[in-house]
DODO-413055 format. One line per field, with one value per residue (C-alpha): y, x, z negated; residue in three letters; residue number from 1. Coordinates in nm, 2 decimals. Example, Ala and Ser with C-alpha at 12.3 -4.5 7.8 and 13.67 -1.06 7.14 Angstrom:
2
yy	c(-0.45 / -0.11)
xx	c(1.23 / 1.37)
zz	c(-0.78 / -0.71)
type	c(ALA / SER)
seq	c(1 / 2)
***
This chain:
474
yy	c(17.50 / 17.28 / 17.30 / 17.16 / 16.89 / 16.78 / 16.81 / 16.57 / 16.33 / 16.31 / 16.23 / 15.98 / 15.79 / 15.83 / 15.69 / 15.35 / 15.34 / 15.35 / 15.08 / 14.84 / 14.86 / 14.84 / 14.52 / 14.40 / 14.41 / 14.25 / 13.96 / 13.94 / 13.98 / 13.70 / 13.47 / 13.56 / 13.27 / 13.11 / 12.76 / 12.74 / 12.53 / 12.63 / 12.87 / 13.10 / 13.36 / 13.49 / 13.81 / 13.99 / 13.88 / 13.59 / 13.42 / 13.15 / 13.07 / 13.13 / 12.91 / 12.64 / 12.70 / 12.69 / 12.33 / 12.28 / 12.38 / 12.16 / 11.85 / 11.86 / 11.95 / 11.73 / 11.93 / 12.26 / 12.00 / 11.82 / 12.12 / 12.27 / 11.95 / 11.93 / 12.29 / 12.29 / 11.91 / 11.82 / 11.68 / 12.05 / 12.36 / 12.69 / 12.86 / 13.09 / 13.03 / 13.35 / 13.52 / 13.26 / 13.19 / 12.74 / 12.48 / 12.21 / 11.85 / 11.62 / 11.27 / 10.96 / 11.06 / 11.42 / 11.26 / 11.03 / 11.28 / 11.52 / 11.22 / 11.07 / 11.39 / 11.55 / 11.76 / 11.78 / 11.93 / 12.01 / 12.07 / 12.13 / 12.46 / 12.58 / 12.91 / 13.18 / 13.15 / 12.79 / 12.91 / 13.19 / 12.94 / 12.70 / 12.88 / 12.64 / 12.62 / 12.83 / 12.69 / 12.61 / 12.44 / 12.16 / 12.11 / 12.12 / 11.80 / 11.63 / 11.67 / 11.51 / 11.23 / 11.12 / 11.08 / 10.87 / 10.56 / 10.40 / 10.46 / 10.27 / 9.99 / 9.62 / 9.55 / 9.92 / 9.92 / 9.56 / 9.68 / 10.00 / 9.71 / 9.64 / 10.01 / 10.12 / 9.81 / 9.91 / 10.28 / 10.20 / 9.98 / 10.24 / 10.50 / 10.28 / 10.21 / 10.63 / 10.76 / 10.50 / 10.23 / 10.34 / 10.58 / 10.53 / 10.82 / 10.99 / 11.25 / 11.05 / 11.41 / 11.50 / 11.14 / 11.01 / 11.28 / 11.15 / 10.83 / 10.98 / 11.27 / 11.07 / 10.77 / 11.00 / 11.19 / 10.85 / 10.73 / 11.01 / 11.18 / 10.97 / 11.19 / 10.95 / 11.21 / 11.24 / 11.60 / 11.72 / 11.57 / 11.73 / 12.07 / 12.06 / 11.93 / 12.22 / 12.46 / 12.21 / 12.29 / 12.65 / 12.59 / 12.40 / 12.63 / 12.89 / 12.75 / 12.73 / 13.11 / 13.46 / 13.59 / 13.89 / 13.92 / 14.11 / 14.03 / 13.78 / 13.67 / 13.30 / 13.34 / 13.57 / 13.26 / 13.03 / 13.15 / 13.21 / 12.85 / 12.69 / 12.98 / 12.79 / 12.42 / 12.52 / 12.61 / 12.32 / 12.07 / 12.31 / 12.21 / 11.83 / 11.83 / 12.04 / 11.79 / 11.48 / 11.67 / 11.68 / 11.35 / 11.20 / 11.40 / 11.20 / 10.87 / 10.83 / 10.86 / 10.61 / 10.78 / 10.54 / 10.51 / 10.72 / 10.98 / 11.27 / 11.08 / 11.03 / 11.36 / 11.55 / 11.32 / 11.44 / 11.83 / 12.11 / 12.12 / 12.45 / 12.24 / 11.94 / 12.07 / 12.23 / 11.90 / 11.73 / 11.95 / 11.90 / 11.57 / 11.58 / 11.83 / 11.60 / 11.31 / 11.43 / 11.59 / 11.32 / 11.01 / 11.17 / 11.21 / 10.83 / 10.71 / 11.00 / 10.85 / 10.43 / 10.49 / 10.66 / 10.42 / 10.14 / 10.21 / 10.32 / 10.02 / 9.73 / 9.40 / 9.59 / 9.65 / 9.25 / 9.13 / 9.35 / 9.24 / 8.87 / 8.91 / 9.10 / 8.86 / 8.58 / 8.75 / 8.85 / 8.49 / 8.37 / 8.57 / 8.41 / 8.68 / 8.97 / 8.91 / 9.21 / 9.21 / 9.15 / 9.22 / 8.86 / 8.96 / 9.24 / 9.06 / 8.89 / 9.22 / 9.23 / 9.26 / 9.56 / 9.73 / 9.74 / 9.90 / 10.14 / 10.26 / 10.26 / 10.52 / 10.69 / 10.67 / 10.85 / 11.09 / 11.12 / 11.29 / 11.51 / 11.63 / 11.74 / 11.96 / 12.21 / 12.19 / 12.46 / 12.41 / 12.43 / 12.45 / 12.51 / 12.17 / 12.02 / 11.84 / 11.68 / 11.94 / 12.26 / 12.46 / 12.51 / 12.77 / 12.79 / 12.93 / 12.84 / 12.66 / 12.31 / 12.16 / 11.78 / 11.67 / 11.31 / 11.36 / 11.39 / 11.06 / 10.95 / 11.02 / 11.01 / 10.73 / 10.70 / 10.52 / 10.41 / 10.28 / 10.41 / 10.66 / 10.76 / 10.37 / 10.25 / 9.95 / 9.77 / 9.51 / 9.72 / 9.72 / 9.35 / 9.16 / 9.41 / 9.69 / 10.03 / 10.17 / 10.32 / 10.75 / 10.65 / 10.58 / 10.85 / 10.92 / 10.94 / 11.08 / 10.96 / 10.92 / 11.06 / 11.25 / 11.00 / 11.02 / 10.82 / 10.76 / 10.54 / 10.20 / 10.37 / 10.50 / 10.16 / 9.98 / 10.27 / 10.25 / 9.89 / 9.86 / 10.12 / 9.91 / 9.60 / 9.78 / 9.94 / 9.68 / 9.41 / 9.63 / 9.81 / 9.83 / 10.17 / 10.37 / 10.74 / 10.97 / 11.20 / 10.97 / 11.23 / 11.44 / 11.72 / 11.72 / 11.97 / 11.97 / 12.31 / 12.18 / 11.82 / 11.63 / 11.69 / 11.59 / 11.94 / 11.84 / 11.61 / 11.30 / 11.18 / 10.86 / 10.56 / 10.32 / 9.93 / 9.71 / 9.36 / 9.08 / 9.00 / 8.77 / 8.39)
xx	c(9.90 / 9.77 / 9.40 / 9.58 / 9.76 / 9.45 / 9.26 / 9.53 / 9.54 / 9.13 / 9.18 / 9.43 / 9.18 / 8.86 / 9.09 / 9.25 / 8.92 / 8.75 / 8.99 / 8.94 / 8.53 / 8.58 / 8.80 / 8.59 / 8.26 / 8.47 / 8.55 / 8.17 / 8.07 / 8.29 / 8.01 / 7.71 / 7.56 / 7.23 / 7.24 / 7.63 / 7.78 / 7.75 / 8.08 / 8.27 / 8.45 / 8.69 / 8.89 / 8.97 / 9.29 / 9.37 / 9.01 / 9.07 / 9.43 / 9.52 / 9.32 / 9.39 / 9.79 / 9.74 / 9.59 / 9.88 / 10.13 / 10.00 / 10.00 / 9.64 / 9.56 / 9.25 / 9.11 / 9.01 / 8.78 / 8.60 / 8.58 / 8.36 / 8.18 / 8.09 / 7.96 / 7.75 / 7.69 / 7.77 / 8.01 / 8.13 / 8.16 / 8.26 / 8.61 / 8.85 / 9.20 / 9.42 / 9.15 / 8.96 / 8.65 / 8.63 / 8.44 / 8.58 / 8.56 / 8.54 / 8.43 / 8.54 / 8.18 / 8.33 / 8.70 / 8.49 / 8.33 / 8.61 / 8.85 / 8.63 / 8.51 / 8.87 / 8.84 / 8.48 / 8.36 / 8.67 / 9.06 / 9.40 / 9.49 / 9.77 / 9.83 / 9.99 / 10.31 / 10.33 / 10.28 / 10.59 / 10.84 / 10.78 / 10.72 / 10.68 / 10.64 / 10.39 / 10.04 / 9.78 / 9.95 / 9.69 / 9.84 / 10.18 / 10.08 / 9.93 / 10.22 / 10.44 / 10.26 / 10.22 / 10.62 / 10.63 / 10.45 / 10.76 / 10.95 / 10.71 / 10.57 / 10.67 / 10.97 / 11.14 / 11.03 / 11.18 / 11.53 / 11.51 / 11.48 / 11.88 / 11.98 / 11.75 / 11.91 / 12.28 / 12.16 / 12.00 / 12.38 / 12.56 / 12.36 / 12.30 / 12.69 / 12.79 / 12.52 / 12.41 / 12.62 / 12.92 / 12.68 / 12.56 / 12.28 / 12.16 / 11.88 / 11.66 / 11.52 / 11.82 / 11.97 / 11.70 / 11.68 / 12.02 / 11.86 / 11.54 / 11.68 / 12.02 / 11.84 / 11.57 / 11.89 / 12.02 / 11.70 / 11.55 / 11.90 / 12.15 / 12.31 / 12.56 / 12.79 / 12.72 / 12.89 / 12.61 / 12.36 / 12.42 / 12.46 / 12.16 / 11.95 / 12.08 / 11.82 / 11.53 / 11.38 / 11.39 / 11.23 / 10.95 / 10.88 / 10.85 / 10.54 / 10.30 / 10.44 / 10.23 / 10.34 / 10.53 / 10.86 / 11.06 / 11.45 / 11.42 / 11.09 / 11.00 / 10.81 / 11.17 / 11.39 / 11.19 / 11.24 / 11.59 / 11.67 / 11.43 / 11.63 / 11.97 / 11.82 / 11.68 / 12.01 / 12.22 / 11.96 / 11.98 / 12.36 / 12.28 / 12.07 / 12.25 / 12.51 / 12.30 / 12.20 / 12.52 / 12.62 / 12.30 / 12.44 / 12.76 / 12.61 / 12.76 / 12.42 / 12.12 / 11.74 / 11.61 / 11.86 / 11.63 / 11.33 / 11.56 / 11.68 / 11.34 / 11.22 / 11.52 / 11.39 / 11.04 / 11.06 / 11.30 / 11.60 / 11.39 / 11.11 / 11.25 / 11.44 / 11.11 / 10.96 / 11.24 / 11.22 / 10.87 / 10.91 / 11.24 / 11.04 / 10.70 / 10.91 / 11.12 / 10.90 / 10.69 / 10.96 / 11.12 / 10.85 / 10.71 / 11.06 / 11.08 / 10.76 / 10.84 / 11.12 / 10.92 / 10.62 / 10.83 / 11.04 / 10.68 / 10.53 / 10.80 / 10.51 / 10.50 / 10.85 / 10.90 / 10.72 / 10.87 / 11.20 / 11.10 / 10.96 / 11.25 / 11.52 / 11.36 / 11.40 / 11.76 / 11.86 / 11.71 / 11.96 / 12.37 / 12.59 / 12.62 / 12.31 / 12.09 / 11.73 / 11.50 / 11.12 / 11.02 / 11.11 / 10.95 / 10.66 / 10.73 / 10.71 / 10.33 / 10.34 / 10.60 / 10.40 / 10.06 / 10.31 / 10.37 / 10.06 / 9.93 / 10.26 / 10.08 / 9.74 / 9.82 / 10.12 / 9.99 / 10.31 / 10.05 / 9.77 / 9.54 / 9.49 / 9.32 / 9.09 / 8.87 / 8.53 / 8.52 / 8.11 / 7.84 / 7.73 / 7.59 / 7.71 / 7.56 / 7.26 / 7.45 / 7.54 / 7.94 / 7.97 / 8.22 / 8.55 / 8.56 / 8.85 / 8.80 / 9.00 / 9.03 / 9.24 / 9.36 / 9.38 / 8.97 / 8.91 / 9.24 / 9.16 / 8.81 / 8.64 / 8.35 / 8.58 / 8.89 / 8.74 / 9.00 / 9.22 / 9.46 / 9.58 / 9.90 / 9.73 / 9.82 / 9.64 / 9.36 / 9.51 / 9.42 / 9.21 / 9.01 / 9.16 / 9.02 / 8.68 / 8.70 / 8.80 / 8.87 / 9.31 / 9.36 / 9.78 / 9.82 / 9.52 / 9.32 / 9.19 / 9.33 / 9.56 / 9.69 / 10.10 / 10.23 / 10.50 / 10.33 / 10.45 / 10.84 / 10.75 / 10.66 / 10.97 / 11.17 / 11.01 / 11.01 / 11.39 / 11.47 / 11.27 / 11.44 / 11.80 / 11.65 / 11.53 / 11.77 / 12.04 / 11.92 / 11.65 / 11.63 / 11.51 / 11.37 / 11.58 / 11.24 / 10.95 / 10.67 / 10.84 / 10.60 / 10.50 / 10.41 / 10.24 / 10.28 / 10.34 / 10.43 / 10.45 / 10.79 / 10.90 / 11.01 / 11.35 / 11.42 / 11.34 / 11.69 / 11.73 / 11.97 / 12.08 / 12.22 / 12.36 / 12.22 / 12.43 / 12.41 / 12.11 / 12.29)
zz	c(-12.20 / -12.46 / -12.30 / -11.96 / -12.15 / -12.30 / -11.99 / -11.83 / -12.16 / -12.07 / -11.69 / -11.75 / -12.02 / -11.81 / -11.54 / -11.72 / -11.88 / -11.52 / -11.39 / -11.66 / -11.61 / -11.25 / -11.29 / -11.56 / -11.33 / -11.02 / -11.26 / -11.35 / -11.04 / -10.91 / -11.12 / -11.03 / -10.89 / -10.95 / -11.16 / -11.20 / -11.47 / -11.83 / -11.95 / -11.99 / -11.71 / -12.00 / -11.96 / -11.64 / -11.50 / -11.72 / -11.78 / -12.03 / -11.95 / -12.26 / -12.43 / -12.18 / -12.28 / -12.63 / -12.64 / -12.41 / -12.62 / -12.91 / -12.68 / -12.69 / -12.34 / -12.34 / -12.61 / -12.40 / -12.22 / -12.52 / -12.67 / -12.40 / -12.30 / -12.62 / -12.65 / -12.33 / -12.33 / -11.95 / -11.75 / -11.57 / -11.67 / -11.59 / -11.64 / -11.49 / -11.45 / -11.39 / -11.32 / -11.03 / -11.13 / -11.16 / -11.22 / -11.47 / -11.41 / -11.71 / -11.59 / -11.39 / -11.17 / -11.10 / -11.00 / -10.77 / -10.60 / -10.52 / -10.46 / -10.24 / -10.02 / -9.95 / -9.66 / -9.65 / -9.96 / -10.09 / -10.01 / -10.27 / -10.41 / -10.56 / -10.77 / -10.61 / -10.84 / -10.75 / -10.34 / -10.39 / -10.55 / -10.24 / -9.94 / -9.68 / -9.30 / -9.13 / -9.18 / -9.48 / -9.81 / -9.73 / -9.38 / -9.51 / -9.76 / -9.49 / -9.25 / -9.54 / -9.63 / -9.28 / -9.24 / -9.55 / -9.47 / -9.30 / -9.65 / -9.89 / -9.72 / -9.89 / -9.64 / -9.72 / -10.12 / -10.11 / -9.99 / -10.28 / -10.57 / -10.54 / -10.47 / -10.75 / -10.98 / -10.86 / -10.93 / -11.29 / -11.39 / -11.32 / -11.49 / -11.82 / -11.80 / -11.76 / -12.00 / -12.28 / -12.30 / -12.57 / -12.74 / -13.07 / -12.98 / -12.72 / -12.60 / -12.40 / -12.22 / -12.07 / -12.03 / -11.83 / -11.57 / -11.40 / -11.36 / -11.17 / -10.99 / -10.86 / -10.72 / -10.54 / -10.37 / -10.29 / -10.16 / -9.95 / -9.81 / -9.89 / -10.15 / -10.39 / -10.54 / -10.87 / -10.91 / -10.57 / -10.76 / -11.07 / -10.94 / -10.74 / -11.07 / -11.27 / -11.13 / -11.09 / -11.43 / -11.37 / -11.06 / -11.24 / -11.49 / -11.25 / -11.04 / -11.35 / -11.47 / -11.43 / -11.09 / -11.20 / -10.95 / -11.23 / -11.35 / -11.61 / -11.55 / -11.56 / -11.17 / -11.06 / -11.22 / -11.05 / -10.71 / -10.72 / -10.83 / -10.54 / -10.31 / -10.43 / -10.42 / -10.11 / -9.94 / -10.08 / -9.95 / -9.59 / -9.63 / -9.64 / -9.37 / -9.12 / -9.16 / -9.13 / -8.75 / -8.70 / -8.79 / -8.61 / -8.27 / -8.35 / -8.33 / -8.72 / -8.89 / -8.82 / -8.73 / -8.97 / -9.31 / -9.51 / -9.52 / -9.41 / -9.13 / -9.03 / -9.10 / -8.81 / -8.56 / -8.61 / -8.68 / -8.71 / -9.03 / -9.16 / -9.22 / -9.33 / -9.58 / -9.73 / -9.69 / -9.89 / -10.17 / -10.22 / -10.24 / -10.51 / -10.73 / -10.68 / -10.80 / -11.05 / -11.37 / -11.30 / -11.32 / -11.61 / -11.79 / -11.79 / -11.90 / -12.18 / -12.33 / -12.23 / -12.48 / -12.75 / -12.73 / -12.70 / -13.05 / -13.21 / -13.11 / -13.21 / -13.11 / -12.77 / -12.76 / -12.86 / -12.55 / -12.31 / -12.42 / -12.37 / -12.04 / -11.92 / -12.10 / -11.98 / -11.59 / -11.67 / -11.77 / -11.42 / -11.23 / -11.15 / -11.29 / -11.08 / -10.89 / -10.85 / -10.94 / -10.64 / -10.54 / -10.67 / -11.03 / -11.00 / -10.96 / -11.28 / -11.50 / -11.52 / -11.90 / -11.89 / -11.58 / -11.83 / -12.11 / -11.82 / -11.73 / -12.10 / -12.10 / -11.82 / -11.95 / -12.26 / -12.12 / -11.76 / -11.57 / -11.35 / -11.61 / -11.34 / -11.00 / -10.86 / -10.56 / -10.40 / -10.24 / -9.86 / -9.89 / -10.14 / -10.32 / -10.59 / -10.91 / -11.20 / -11.15 / -11.11 / -10.78 / -10.69 / -10.46 / -10.18 / -10.25 / -10.58 / -10.76 / -10.88 / -11.19 / -11.25 / -11.56 / -11.60 / -11.98 / -11.97 / -11.90 / -12.03 / -12.35 / -12.41 / -12.62 / -12.36 / -12.14 / -12.37 / -12.68 / -13.01 / -12.72 / -12.92 / -13.03 / -12.75 / -12.64 / -12.31 / -12.31 / -12.15 / -11.84 / -11.88 / -11.62 / -11.40 / -11.61 / -11.67 / -11.48 / -11.13 / -11.17 / -11.51 / -11.48 / -11.24 / -11.31 / -10.95 / -10.88 / -10.62 / -10.26 / -9.92 / -10.15 / -10.42 / -10.47 / -10.18 / -10.40 / -10.63 / -10.57 / -10.52 / -10.92 / -11.02 / -10.93 / -11.05 / -11.39 / -11.40 / -11.32 / -11.60 / -11.84 / -11.76 / -11.82 / -12.13 / -12.32 / -12.19 / -12.35 / -12.60 / -12.93 / -13.03 / -13.29 / -13.29 / -13.49 / -13.61 / -13.59 / -13.64 / -13.31 / -13.18 / -12.85 / -12.62 / -12.26 / -12.10 / -11.79 / -11.82 / -12.17 / -12.39 / -12.67 / -12.84 / -12.92 / -12.66 / -12.81 / -13.00 / -13.01 / -13.21 / -13.00 / -13.08 / -12.82 / -12.75 / -12.62 / -12.27 / -12.21 / -12.24)
type	c(MET / GLU / ASN / LEU / LEU / LEU / SER / ALA / VAL / VAL / VAL / LEU / VAL / SER / CYS / VAL / CYS / GLY / GLY / LEU / LEU / LEU / LEU / PHE / ARG / ARG / HIS / ARG / ALA / GLN / PHE / ALA / TYR / ARG / ASN / ILE / PRO / PRO / GLY / THR / SER / GLY / TYR / PRO / ILE / PHE / GLY / GLU / SER / LEU / GLU / MET / ALA / ALA / THR / ARG / LYS / LYS / GLY / GLU / PRO / GLU / LYS / PHE / PHE / PHE / ASP / ARG / THR / ALA / LYS / TYR / LYS / THR / GLU / VAL / PHE / THR / THR / SER / ILE / VAL / GLY / GLU / PRO / ALA / ALA / ALA / PHE / CYS / SER / ALA / ALA / GLY / ASN / LYS / LEU / LEU / PHE / SER / ASN / GLU / GLY / LYS / LEU / VAL / THR / PRO / TRP / TRP / PRO / GLU / SER / ALA / ALA / LYS / VAL / PHE / PRO / SER / ALA / PRO / GLY / PRO / ALA / ASP / GLN / GLU / ALA / VAL / GLU / THR / ILE / SER / LEU / LEU / PRO / GLN / PHE / ILE / ARG / PRO / GLU / ALA / LEU / LYS / ARG / TYR / VAL / GLY / VAL / MET / ASP / SER / MET / ALA / GLN / LEU / HIS / PHE / ALA / SER / HIS / TRP / ASP / ASN / LYS / SER / GLN / ILE / LEU / VAL / ALA / HIS / THR / VAL / LYS / TYR / TYR / THR / PHE / GLY / LEU / ALA / CYS / ARG / LEU / PHE / MET / GLY / VAL / GLU / ASP / PRO / GLU / GLU / VAL / GLU / ARG / ILE / LEU / GLU / ARG / PHE / GLU / GLU / ILE / GLY / ARG / GLY / THR / ILE / SER / VAL / PRO / ILE / ASP / PHE / PRO / GLY / THR / LEU / PHE / ARG / LYS / GLY / ILE / LYS / ALA / SER / GLU / PHE / VAL / ARG / GLY / LYS / ILE / MET / LYS / ILE / VAL / LYS / GLN / ARG / LYS / ALA / GLU / MET / ALA / GLU / GLY / LYS / ALA / SER / GLY / ASN / GLN / ASP / ILE / LEU / SER / HIS / MET / LEU / GLN / LEU / THR / ASN / GLU / GLU / ASP / ALA / SER / SER / LYS / ILE / LEU / GLY / LEU / LEU / VAL / GLY / GLY / HIS / ASP / THR / THR / VAL / THR / ALA / CYS / ILE / PHE / ILE / VAL / LYS / PHE / LEU / ALA / SER / ASN / PRO / HIS / VAL / TYR / GLN / ASN / VAL / TYR / ASP / GLU / GLN / THR / GLU / ILE / ALA / ARG / SER / LYS / ALA / ALA / GLY / GLU / LEU / LEU / ASN / TRP / GLU / ASP / ILE / GLN / LYS / MET / LYS / TYR / SER / TRP / ASN / VAL / ILE / CYS / GLU / VAL / LEU / ARG / LEU / THR / PRO / PRO / VAL / GLN / GLY / ALA / PHE / ARG / VAL / ALA / LEU / LYS / ASP / PHE / VAL / PHE / ASP / GLY / PHE / ASN / ILE / PRO / LYS / GLY / TRP / LYS / ILE / LEU / TRP / SER / ALA / THR / ALA / THR / HIS / ARG / SER / ALA / ALA / TYR / PHE / PRO / GLU / PRO / TYR / LYS / PHE / ASP / PRO / THR / ARG / PHE / GLU / GLY / LYS / GLY / PRO / ALA / PRO / PHE / THR / PHE / VAL / PRO / PHE / GLY / GLY / GLY / PRO / ARG / MET / CYS / PRO / GLY / LYS / GLU / TYR / ALA / ARG / LEU / GLU / LEU / LEU / VAL / PHE / MET / HIS / HIS / LEU / VAL / THR / ARG / PHE / SER / PHE / GLN / LEU / CYS / ILE / PRO / ASP / GLU / LYS / VAL / THR / SER / ILE / SER / ILE / PHE / THR / PRO / VAL / HIS / GLY / LEU / PRO / VAL / ARG / LEU / PHE / ARG / HIS / ALA / PRO / PRO / ASN)
seq	c(1 / 2 / 3 / 4 / 5 / 6 / 7 / 8 / 9 / 10 / 11 / 12 / 13 / 14 / 15 / 16 / 17 / 18 / 19 / 20 / 21 / 22 / 23 / 24 / 25 / 26 / 27 / 28 / 29 / 30 / 31 / 32 / 33 / 34 / 35 / 36 / 37 / 38 / 39 / 40 / 41 / 42 / 43 / 44 / 45 / 46 / 47 / 48 / 49 / 50 / 51 / 52 / 53 / 54 / 55 / 56 / 57 / 58 / 59 / 60 / 61 / 62 / 63 / 64 / 65 / 66 / 67 / 68 / 69 / 70 / 71 / 72 / 73 / 74 / 75 / 76 / 77 / 78 / 79 / 80 / 81 / 82 / 83 / 84 / 85 / 86 / 87 / 88 / 89 / 90 / 91 / 92 / 93 / 94 / 95 / 96 / 97 / 98 / 99 / 100 / 101 / 102 / 103 / 104 / 105 / 106 / 107 / 108 / 109 / 110 / 111 / 112 / 113 / 114 / 115 / 116 / 117 / 118 / 119 / 120 / 121 / 122 / 123 / 124 / 125 / 126 / 127 / 128 / 129 / 130 / 131 / 132 / 133 / 134 / 135 / 136 / 137 / 138 / 139 / 140 / 141 / 142 / 143 / 144 / 145 / 146 / 147 / 148 / 149 / 150 / 151 / 152 / 153 / 154 / 155 / 156 / 157 / 158 / 159 / 160 / 161 / 162 / 163 / 164 / 165 / 166 / 167 / 168 / 169 / 170 / 171 / 172 / 173 / 174 / 175 / 176 / 177 / 178 / 179 / 180 / 181 / 182 / 183 / 184 / 185 / 186 / 187 / 188 / 189 / 190 / 191 / 192 / 193 / 194 / 195 / 196 / 197 / 198 / 199 / 200 / 201 / 202 / 203 / 204 / 205 / 206 / 207 / 208 / 209 / 210 / 211 / 212 / 213 / 214 / 215 / 216 / 217 / 218 / 219 / 220 / 221 / 222 / 223 / 224 / 225 / 226 / 227 / 228 / 229 / 230 / 231 / 232 / 233 / 234 / 235 / 236 / 237 / 238 / 239 / 240 / 241 / 242 / 243 / 244 / 245 / 246 / 247 / 248 / 249 / 250 / 251 / 252 / 253 / 254 / 255 / 256 / 257 / 258 / 259 / 260 / 261 / 262 / 263 / 264 / 265 / 266 / 267 / 268 / 269 / 270 / 271 / 272 / 273 / 274 / 275 / 276 / 277 / 278 / 279 / 280 / 281 / 282 / 283 / 284 / 285 / 286 / 287 / 288 / 289 / 290 / 291 / 292 / 293 / 294 / 295 / 296 / 297 / 298 / 299 / 300 / 301 / 302 / 303 / 304 / 305 / 306 / 307 / 308 / 309 / 310 / 311 / 312 / 313 / 314 / 315 / 316 / 317 / 318 / 319 / 320 / 321 / 322 / 323 / 324 / 325 / 326 / 327 / 328 / 329 / 330 / 331 / 332 / 333 / 334 / 335 / 336 / 337 / 338 / 339 / 340 / 341 / 342 / 343 / 344 / 345 / 346 / 347 / 348 / 349 / 350 / 351 / 352 / 353 / 354 / 355 / 356 / 357 / 358 / 359 / 360 / 361 / 362 / 363 / 364 / 365 / 366 / 367 / 368 / 369 / 370 / 371 / 372 / 373 / 374 / 375 / 376 / 377 / 378 / 379 / 380 / 381 / 382 / 383 / 384 / 385 / 386 / 387 / 388 / 389 / 390 / 391 / 392 / 393 / 394 / 395 / 396 / 397 / 398 / 399 / 400 / 401 / 402 / 403 / 404 / 405 / 406 / 407 / 408 / 409 / 410 / 411 / 412 / 413 / 414 / 415 / 416 / 417 / 418 / 419 / 420 / 421 / 422 / 423 / 424 / 425 / 426 / 427 / 428 / 429 / 430 / 431 / 432 / 433 / 434 / 435 / 436 / 437 / 438 / 439 / 440 / 441 / 442 / 443 / 444 / 445 / 446 / 447 / 448 / 449 / 450 / 451 / 452 / 453 / 454 / 455 / 456 / 457 / 458 / 459 / 460 / 461 / 462 / 463 / 464 / 465 / 466 / 467 / 468 / 469 / 470 / 471 / 472 / 473 / 474)
***
């Protein structure tokens, strides 16, 4: 009996060891190409994901890239993210190559977790993205954006009256999401009921965490929670879509009143629901992050705050009582926009993205094999002294004149897939800043609050601030 048990243990151990050895060899075989960039394949399954996560947890995502480019003395290195062989591009030249060769050398790629949390319509993910972007020009051209300014202004007034006024202290990270998400719901699909907006918003953070989690579908995991949250939000959106479809059939809604109505003229309900969810998710965390760090950097740099205050107060004084901001007012906010750009440089809402090589090609003298994943990082150039002297200093004057060199400042990506909502975000953030500084000065409750960047840059305590109300501009 003992011999039988011992034999079983030996067989089990042998199988486990053999399986691990096979896994390790298969992992290493993915990197068996000639003249690939220097680097390491990391561990099977995880690759170097844990090392990258460690730098992000400390709010220093650039360190993962800087340490390796310094070690290998190259602008590109080999790594492995979640076991996938990858080349990390860390320079303006790398950004230029990727953004200029979309569909020729590279195409977008998403980790398995993101694909499962966001199941889309049939067809490749890159096709889905192209179709969604193709529906947007009508709503992001200047004529449409001009109409949005007044809506944004009136909603910003309601937001500050509801969530900021008559308060001595707020948690910025919690508060600003009601502004950005409420605005997106209003302009994308005509939802104005604050309670309905809040019901949808409640599950959004779970979706974001699920997209960057390890894709293990067990109860209680971030991945499972992300899938469930996505299903819940998609169900809410589907009800809105069906109601709008019925209203359009009855002539109660216009086909051009917002993005949802326009989509329903071109696609089915399920596809429209999927695309609206993608737009909401794509635009939510990015603008929330920007709003949070606008407050943080203004509070930390009083001279910058004063310059923004002077510019915005002059605009406020030029308005009649009850008159909303307009397109011409936005064009006067030049210094304010430079400040926002510096916020986006230091804390880019999108830290980077993946591509996959469509064919073998050469970069910086190294072979990039077909099928390899390619990772580009915004912080690798944004926080590099090679492109931005004193890179950790907050200095809006960097954006005066011609501004940064091409392909060094990439908070919205670049090329054909540059974020189509860039101008929408510009309006949203400038209107937010206008009401922020004309109503309040503020102090950080935790001046040295740490920042993490697991998925997006986030103050670990949510950025509590003390508010001091201004008298209305004369």
